[in-house]
C-alpha positions as CSV (number, residue, x, y, z in Angstrom):
1,X,-6.9,-27.0,33.5
2,X,-5.8,-27.9,36.5
3,X,-4.6,-31.8,36.9
4,X,-3.7,-33.6,40.6
5,X,-1.9,-36.8,39.2
6,X,1.1,-39.0,39.7
7,X,3.8,-37.2,38.0
8,X,5.7,-40.4,38.9
9,X,4.0,-42.3,36.5
10,X,5.7,-41.7,33.0
11,X,1.8,-41.7,31.3
12,X,0.8,-39.3,33.8
13,X,3.5,-36.8,32.9
14,X,2.9,-37.6,28.9
15,X,-1.1,-36.5,29.6
16,X,0.4,-33.1,30.6
17,X,2.9,-32.7,28.0
18,X,0.1,-33.6,25.4
19,X,-2.2,-31.4,26.6
20,X,0.8,-28.7,26.7
21,X,1.2,-29.2,23.2
22,X,-2.5,-29.5,21.8
23,X,-3.9,-26.5,23.8
24,X,-3.0,-22.9,22.6
25,X,-0.2,-21.1,24.2
26,X,-2.2,-18.9,26.6
27,X,-4.7,-21.7,27.6
28,X,-3.4,-21.9,31.3
29,X,-2.5,-25.4,32.8
30,X,-1.3,-26.0,36.4
31,X,-0.4,-29.6,37.9
32,X,-0.6,-30.0,41.6
33,X,2.3,-31.9,42.6
34,X,4.7,-32.4,45.9
35,X,7.6,-30.4,46.6
36,X,9.7,-33.4,45.6
37,X,8.1,-34.0,42.3
38,X,7.7,-30.4,41.1
39,X,11.7,-30.1,41.6
40,X,12.5,-33.7,40.2
41,X,10.0,-33.0,36.9
42,X,10.6,-29.2,36.6
43,X,12.7,-29.3,33.6
44,X,10.3,-31.8,31.8
45,X,7.3,-30.0,32.5
46,X,8.6,-26.5,31.4
47,X,5.7,-24.6,30.8
48,X,3.5,-26.0,33.0
49,X,3.0,-24.1,36.7
50,X,3.8,-26.7,39.3
51,X,1.9,-26.3,42.3
52,X,2.7,-27.7,45.8
53,X,-0.4,-27.2,47.5
54,X,-3.7,-28.2,47.4
55,X,-5.0,-25.0,45.2
56,X,-7.2,-22.2,47.5
57,X,-10.1,-20.5,46.8
58,X,-8.2,-17.6,46.0
59,X,-6.1,-19.6,43.6
60,X,-9.0,-21.2,41.8
61,X,-10.4,-17.7,41.6
62,X,-7.3,-16.2,39.8
63,X,-6.8,-19.4,37.6
64,X,-10.7,-18.9,36.5
65,X,-9.4,-14.9,35.2
66,X,-6.7,-16.5,33.5
67,X,-9.1,-18.9,31.7
68,X,-11.3,-16.3,31.1
69,X,-8.7,-14.0,29.7
70,X,-7.7,-16.6,27.6
71,X,-11.4,-17.7,26.2
72,X,-11.7,-13.7,25.3
73,X,-9.0,-13.6,22.8
């Protein structure tokens, strides 16, 4: 799953945390955020990869491969 949310909003951080709680540990979750938000909420969103740039085609291909690998298990 890839989210692009406003991490300055508590309800948006709660959405991401809830997905992490409900998803299997091998399900990759990414959040697109500013560098400032990534630093500010790094501890709170531990276990979630924070991207500080708009995902490129290469990022999305890599992510798709991770999802596919998780689905095989």
